[in-house]
C-alpha positions as CSV (number, residue, x, y, z in Angstrom):
1,M,50.0,343.1,39.5
2,S,52.6,345.1,41.4
3,S,55.4,343.2,43.1
4,T,55.2,345.6,46.1
5,K,53.2,344.2,48.9
6,P,50.2,346.5,49.5
7,G,49.0,347.5,52.9
8,R,46.1,345.8,54.5
9,N,43.7,348.8,53.8
10,D,45.1,349.5,50.3
11,P,43.1,348.7,47.2
12,C,43.8,345.1,46.1
13,P,46.3,345.0,43.2
14,C,44.0,342.6,41.4
15,G,41.7,345.5,40.4
16,S,38.6,344.2,42.2
17,G,38.1,347.5,44.0
18,K,38.1,345.7,47.4
19,K,40.6,346.4,50.1
20,Y,43.6,344.1,50.0
21,K,42.8,342.5,53.5
22,A,39.3,341.5,52.2
23,C,40.5,340.2,48.9
24,H,43.9,338.4,48.3
25,A,45.7,339.0,51.6
26,A,44.9,335.5,53.1
27,E,45.8,333.7,49.8
28,D,49.1,335.5,49.6
29,R,50.0,334.7,53.2
30,A,49.3,331.1,52.6
31,K,51.6,331.0,49.5
32,A,54.4,332.7,51.5
33,A,54.3,330.4,54.5
34,P,56.9,327.5,54.6
35,P,55.5,324.0,53.9
36,P,54.4,322.1,57.1
37,P,57.0,319.5,58.2
38,A,56.3,316.0,56.9
39,A,54.8,313.7,59.5
40,S,57.4,311.2,60.4
41,S,56.6,307.4,60.9
42,P,56.5,306.4,64.5
43,L,59.0,303.6,63.6
44,S,61.3,305.7,61.4
45,D,63.9,306.0,64.1
46,D,63.6,302.2,65.0
47,L,63.9,301.2,61.4
48,Q,67.0,303.4,60.9
49,G,68.4,301.8,64.0
50,A,67.7,298.4,62.6
51,L,69.4,299.2,59.3
52,A,72.4,300.3,61.3
53,L,72.3,297.1,63.3
54,L,72.3,295.0,60.1
55,A,75.3,296.9,58.8
56,D,77.3,296.7,62.1
57,P,80.3,294.4,61.8
58,D,79.7,293.3,65.4
59,V,77.3,290.4,64.7
60,S,76.7,289.7,68.4
61,K,74.3,292.7,68.5
62,L,72.3,291.2,65.6
63,S,72.4,287.7,67.2
64,A,71.0,289.3,70.5
65,A,68.2,291.0,68.6
66,L,67.2,287.8,66.8
67,E,67.3,285.9,70.1
68,R,65.0,288.5,71.5
69,L,62.7,288.2,68.5
70,G,62.5,284.4,69.0
71,A,61.3,285.0,72.5
72,L,58.7,287.5,71.4
73,L,57.4,285.1,68.8
74,A,57.2,282.3,71.3
75,D,55.3,284.5,73.7
76,A,52.9,285.6,70.9
77,G,52.0,281.9,70.2
78,P,50.9,280.6,66.8
79,V,49.5,283.8,65.4
80,A,48.7,283.9,61.7
81,G,51.6,285.4,59.8
82,L,54.1,284.6,62.6
83,R,54.2,280.9,61.8
84,F,54.3,278.7,58.6
85,E,50.9,277.2,57.8
86,A,50.5,274.6,60.5
87,K,49.2,271.8,58.4
88,D,51.9,272.2,55.8
89,F,54.6,272.4,58.6
90,D,53.3,269.3,60.4
91,A,53.2,267.2,57.1
92,H,56.6,268.4,56.0
93,V,58.4,267.9,59.3
94,G,56.8,264.6,59.9
95,Q,57.9,263.2,56.5
96,E,61.4,264.6,56.8
97,L,61.9,263.2,60.3
98,A,60.8,259.8,59.2
99,R,63.3,259.9,56.4
100,L,66.1,261.1,58.5
101,A,65.4,258.4,61.1
102,E,66.2,255.7,58.6
103,R,69.8,256.8,58.3
104,A,72.4,255.0,60.4
105,N,74.7,257.1,62.6
106,Q,72.9,260.3,61.8
107,D,74.6,263.4,63.4
108,A,71.9,265.4,65.4
109,A,73.2,268.8,64.4
110,A,73.5,267.8,60.7
111,A,70.0,266.4,60.8
112,R,68.6,269.5,62.4
113,H,70.3,271.7,59.8
114,E,69.0,269.5,56.9
115,L,65.5,269.6,58.4
116,S,65.6,273.4,58.7
117,V,67.0,274.0,55.2
118,G,64.4,271.7,53.6
119,T,61.5,273.3,55.5
120,L,62.5,276.9,54.7
121,R,62.9,276.0,51.0
122,A,59.5,274.4,51.0
123,L,57.6,276.9,53.1
124,G,59.5,280.1,53.2
125,T,57.9,281.5,50.0
126,R,58.0,285.2,48.9
127,A,54.4,285.5,49.9
128,F,55.0,284.2,53.4
129,Q,58.0,286.5,53.9
130,E,56.0,289.6,52.9
131,K,53.2,288.7,55.3
132,L,55.7,288.0,58.0
133,G,57.3,291.4,57.5
134,A,53.9,293.2,57.6
135,V,52.9,291.5,60.8
136,L,56.2,292.2,62.5
137,L,56.0,295.9,61.6
138,T,52.5,296.1,63.0
139,R,53.7,294.5,66.2
140,A,56.7,296.8,66.3
141,A,54.5,299.8,66.3
142,R,52.7,298.5,69.4
143,A,55.8,297.3,71.2
144,S,56.3,298.7,74.7
145,T,60.1,298.9,74.9
146,P,62.8,300.1,72.6
147,E,64.5,296.6,72.7
148,E,61.3,295.0,71.5
149,R,60.8,297.5,68.8
150,Q,64.3,297.0,67.6
151,A,64.0,293.2,67.5
152,L,60.7,293.3,65.6
153,S,62.0,296.0,63.2
154,V,65.1,293.9,62.4
155,G,62.8,290.9,61.7
156,A,60.6,293.0,59.5
157,L,63.6,294.3,57.4
158,L,65.0,290.8,57.0
159,A,61.6,289.4,56.0
160,T,61.3,292.0,53.2
161,A,64.9,291.6,52.0
162,A,64.0,289.0,49.4
163,K,61.4,291.4,47.9
164,K,63.8,294.3,47.8
165,T,66.8,292.4,46.4
166,G,65.5,289.3,44.9
167,R,68.7,287.5,45.9
168,V,68.1,286.1,49.4
169,R,67.4,282.4,49.5
170,P,64.9,281.3,52.3
171,E,67.5,279.1,54.0
172,N,69.9,282.1,54.2
173,N,67.4,284.4,55.8
174,P,68.0,284.4,59.6
175,V,64.5,285.6,60.4
176,L,63.0,282.5,58.8
177,D,65.4,280.3,60.8
178,V,64.1,282.1,64.0
179,V,60.5,281.2,62.9
180,F,61.4,277.6,62.2
181,D,63.2,277.2,65.5
182,V,60.2,278.5,67.5
183,Q,57.6,276.5,65.5
184,F,59.7,273.3,65.6
185,R,60.0,273.6,69.4
186,E,56.2,274.0,69.6
187,W,55.8,271.0,67.3
188,C,58.1,268.8,69.6
189,V,56.2,269.8,72.7
190,R,52.8,269.0,71.0
191,H,53.9,265.7,69.7
192,A,55.5,264.7,73.1
193,E,52.1,265.3,74.6
194,L,50.4,263.3,71.8
195,A,52.9,260.5,72.5
196,R,51.9,260.5,76.2
197,K,48.3,260.4,75.2
198,Y,48.9,257.5,72.8
199,E,50.9,255.6,75.4
200,A,48.1,256.0,77.9
201,L,45.5,254.9,75.3
202,A,47.6,251.8,74.5
203,G,48.4,251.0,78.1
204,A,46.4,249.1,80.7
205,M,43.6,251.5,81.8
206,D,40.1,251.0,83.1
207,D,37.2,251.4,80.8
208,S,36.3,254.9,82.0
209,H,39.8,256.2,81.1
210,V,39.6,254.6,77.7
211,E,36.2,256.0,77.1
212,A,37.4,259.5,78.1
213,L,40.3,259.3,75.7
214,V,38.1,258.0,72.9
215,E,35.7,261.0,73.4
216,Q,38.7,263.3,73.3
217,V,39.9,261.9,69.9
218,Q,36.3,262.1,68.6
219,A,36.1,265.8,69.7
220,D,39.4,266.6,67.9
221,P,39.3,264.9,64.4
222,A,42.9,266.1,63.8
223,L,44.2,264.4,66.9
224,S,43.6,260.8,65.5
225,E,45.5,261.8,62.3
226,R,48.4,263.2,64.3
227,I,48.5,260.1,66.6
228,A,48.6,257.8,63.5
229,R,51.4,259.9,62.0
230,E,53.3,259.8,65.3
231,A,52.9,256.0,65.5
232,K,54.3,255.7,61.9
233,E,57.3,257.9,62.7
234,R,58.0,256.0,65.9
235,S,57.9,252.6,64.1
236,A,60.3,253.9,61.5
237,R,62.7,255.0,64.4
238,V,62.5,251.6,66.0
239,E,63.2,249.7,62.8
240,A,66.1,252.0,61.9
241,R,67.6,251.4,65.3
242,L,67.1,247.6,65.0
243,R,69.2,247.7,61.8
244,E,72.2,249.4,63.6
245,P,74.9,246.8,64.3
246,T,75.4,247.9,67.9
247,S,71.7,247.9,68.9
248,P,70.8,245.1,71.3
249,S,68.0,242.7,70.6
250,V,64.6,243.8,71.8
251,F,63.9,240.2,72.8
252,A,64.9,238.4,76.0
253,P,66.6,234.9,75.3
254,E,63.4,232.9,76.2
255,E,61.3,235.1,73.9
256,E,63.7,234.6,71.0
257,L,63.8,230.9,71.7
258,W,60.0,230.7,71.6
259,L,59.8,232.6,68.4
260,T,62.5,230.4,66.8
261,C,60.5,227.3,67.7
262,V,57.1,228.5,66.5
263,L,58.3,230.3,63.4
264,W,61.0,228.0,62.2
265,E,59.1,226.3,59.5
266,P,57.3,229.4,58.1
267,L,60.6,231.2,58.0
268,R,62.3,228.4,56.1
269,A,59.4,228.4,53.6
270,M,60.1,232.1,53.0
271,K,63.7,231.3,51.9
272,S,62.6,229.3,48.9
273,P,59.0,230.3,48.1
274,P,57.0,228.8,45.1
275,T,57.5,230.5,41.8
276,N,53.8,231.0,41.1
277,P,52.2,234.2,42.6
278,E,49.5,232.3,44.4
279,G,52.0,230.0,46.1
280,R,54.1,233.0,47.2
281,R,51.1,234.8,48.7
282,E,50.2,231.6,50.7
283,V,53.7,231.4,52.1
284,V,53.6,235.0,53.3
285,A,50.1,234.6,54.7
286,A,51.2,231.4,56.6
287,L,54.1,233.4,58.2
288,L,51.8,236.2,59.2
289,R,49.4,233.7,60.8
290,A,52.2,232.1,62.6
291,V,53.6,235.4,64.0
292,K,50.1,236.4,65.2
293,G,49.8,233.0,66.9
294,A,53.2,233.3,68.5
295,V,52.6,236.8,69.9
296,D,49.9,235.8,72.3
297,E,48.6,238.1,75.1
298,D,51.0,236.8,77.7
299,F,54.1,237.0,75.4
300,L,53.2,240.6,74.4
301,Q,52.5,241.8,78.0
302,H,55.8,240.5,79.3
303,L,57.7,241.9,76.3
304,V,56.1,245.4,76.6
305,D,56.5,245.5,80.4
306,R,60.2,244.6,80.1
307,L,60.8,247.3,77.4
308,H,59.1,249.9,79.6
309,A,61.3,248.8,82.5
310,E,64.4,249.3,80.3
311,A,63.1,252.8,79.4
312,K,63.3,253.7,83.0
313,N,66.7,252.2,83.7
314,P,68.7,255.1,85.4
315,A,72.0,253.4,84.4
316,A,71.2,253.8,80.7
317,D,71.8,257.0,78.8
318,E,68.9,259.2,77.6
319,A,69.1,258.0,74.0
320,T,68.9,254.4,75.1
321,R,66.0,255.0,77.4
322,A,64.1,256.9,74.6
323,A,64.7,254.0,72.2
324,F,63.3,251.4,74.6
325,S,60.3,253.7,75.3
326,D,59.7,254.0,71.5
327,A,60.0,250.2,71.1
328,A,57.5,249.5,73.9
329,I,54.9,251.8,72.3
330,A,55.5,250.5,68.8
331,F,55.3,246.8,69.7
332,E,52.2,247.3,71.7
333,A,50.5,249.2,68.8
334,E,51.5,246.8,66.1
335,P,52.9,243.6,67.7
336,A,52.9,241.2,64.8
337,R,54.5,243.6,62.4
338,M,57.1,244.8,64.8
339,V,58.0,241.3,65.9
340,L,58.5,240.3,62.3
341,A,60.5,243.4,61.6
342,A,62.7,242.7,64.6
343,L,63.3,239.1,63.5
344,L,64.1,240.0,59.9
345,T,66.2,243.2,60.4
346,A,67.9,243.0,63.9
347,R,71.6,242.6,63.7
348,Q,72.1,241.0,67.2
349,E,70.7,238.0,69.0
350,A,69.3,238.1,72.5
351,R,72.1,237.8,75.1
352,G,72.1,235.8,78.3
353,R,71.7,237.7,81.6
354,T,74.3,235.6,83.5
355,A,77.4,233.7,82.6
356,E,75.6,230.4,83.2
357,E,72.8,231.5,80.9
358,L,75.3,232.4,78.1
359,V,76.7,228.9,78.3
360,A,73.3,227.2,78.2
361,L,72.3,229.3,75.1
362,A,75.6,228.5,73.4
363,D,75.0,224.8,74.1
364,L,71.5,225.0,72.6
365,K,72.6,226.7,69.5
366,A,75.3,224.0,68.9
367,L,72.8,221.2,68.9
368,P,71.7,219.7,65.5
369,A,68.0,219.6,66.6
370,W,65.8,220.9,69.3
371,T,63.5,218.6,71.3
372,V,61.6,218.7,74.6
373,E,64.6,217.1,76.3
374,S,67.2,219.5,74.7
375,L,65.5,222.5,76.2
376,E,65.1,221.1,79.7
377,P,68.6,222.1,81.1
378,Y,67.9,225.7,80.0
379,R,64.4,225.7,81.6
380,A,65.8,224.2,84.8
381,L,68.5,226.9,85.0
382,L,66.0,229.7,84.7
383,E,63.9,228.1,87.5
384,T,67.0,228.0,89.8
385,Q,67.8,231.6,89.0
386,G,64.3,232.7,90.1
387,R,63.0,233.6,86.6
388,A,59.7,231.8,86.8
389,A,58.1,233.7,83.8
390,A,61.1,233.0,81.6
391,A,61.1,229.3,82.6
392,D,57.4,229.1,81.8
393,R,58.0,230.5,78.3
394,V,60.6,227.8,77.7
395,R,58.1,225.2,79.0
396,R,55.6,226.4,76.4
397,A,58.3,226.0,73.7
398,Q,58.8,222.5,74.9
399,E,55.1,221.8,74.5
400,W,55.3,223.1,71.0
401,L,58.3,220.9,70.2
402,R,56.4,217.7,71.2
403,A,54.4,218.1,68.0
404,H,56.9,220.2,66.0
405,P,60.5,219.2,66.6
406,I,62.9,221.2,64.5
407,R,66.4,220.5,63.0
408,L,69.0,223.2,63.0
409,D,71.7,221.5,60.9
410,D,70.1,221.6,57.5
411,S,69.8,225.4,57.2
412,A,70.8,228.5,59.1
413,T,68.9,229.5,62.2
414,P,66.3,232.1,61.3
């Protein structure tokens, strides 16, 4: 075939006998035309901008983009792919917080960092990061502003970094820290609401309110499980605080006096239990029975009311008020167990509320034995100070001592 381009009406060089325009003209034009420009991705510019942002030595720009990403994730809510699996997150965070709460003098910032690192290592898998990256890219394509597209594109690139390089650990990936922060805030809000529901359920309410809450729990099977987990975590926090040397006693002086009287013999038996298993079990069972008998309805109501009042004391700091609120709910939920835990683990005794009461308590503890008569000066003092309920609790202790006088000089006070 000749290399010279034929005219439209010339015979086609292929030898078909047809005019060129009716034979190979269209095919030759198509071959000579330049290739069409490749269709560009709608996010190509944003992704290039995100790459430049990640390489920028001014990290404040990246921080601003990640902060914007956190706000977008919070507004989106718990969408699949933008959160860790809720059940796994709840279980892991609940267990870790209970473990951290047992530590004395735990620094809040260090605890948060440890919780974050542990969670990201456990849940920030390669599969989760790939899914997160895909969902962020999809949302970036639908974003309405350049700032939103940039934040979502940055998150998508960071989420796929582990797949591309294979060297990024979950705890070192800032986009996963953003996800954790958003989800942990949601977890705290949800559990604060559950705590309020639990407190209302445990509090004094009329039958209609109780019935409504029971129906709510029955309608949400997961709610009862979450409430139980919250109660366990709260009890662990209360017990950890009781073990701190600076934590005040949860008992008022007359409450501690009553418990000392009623539980003196069972606690002494625990110090030297029988060697045989059956005998040891009976000693423990006797102590538990004694605790349940000592913590009667009147005792528990006054204890819980007082703890709730301490939780609302404006003169106390927020941490102290929160600790008393936790204690009130924990004691109301499991009175016998928490009373026993307080007796066996607390580092401080109950303190008198006035100078005169401090002297009266010191005089009592110096006596070799407690009898009805030895408690009378203290009971009378409480009466003169206008503490009728406290004086009545001491009077009940006196009634107990009529049949069960105790000696304090042959062993240490429980």
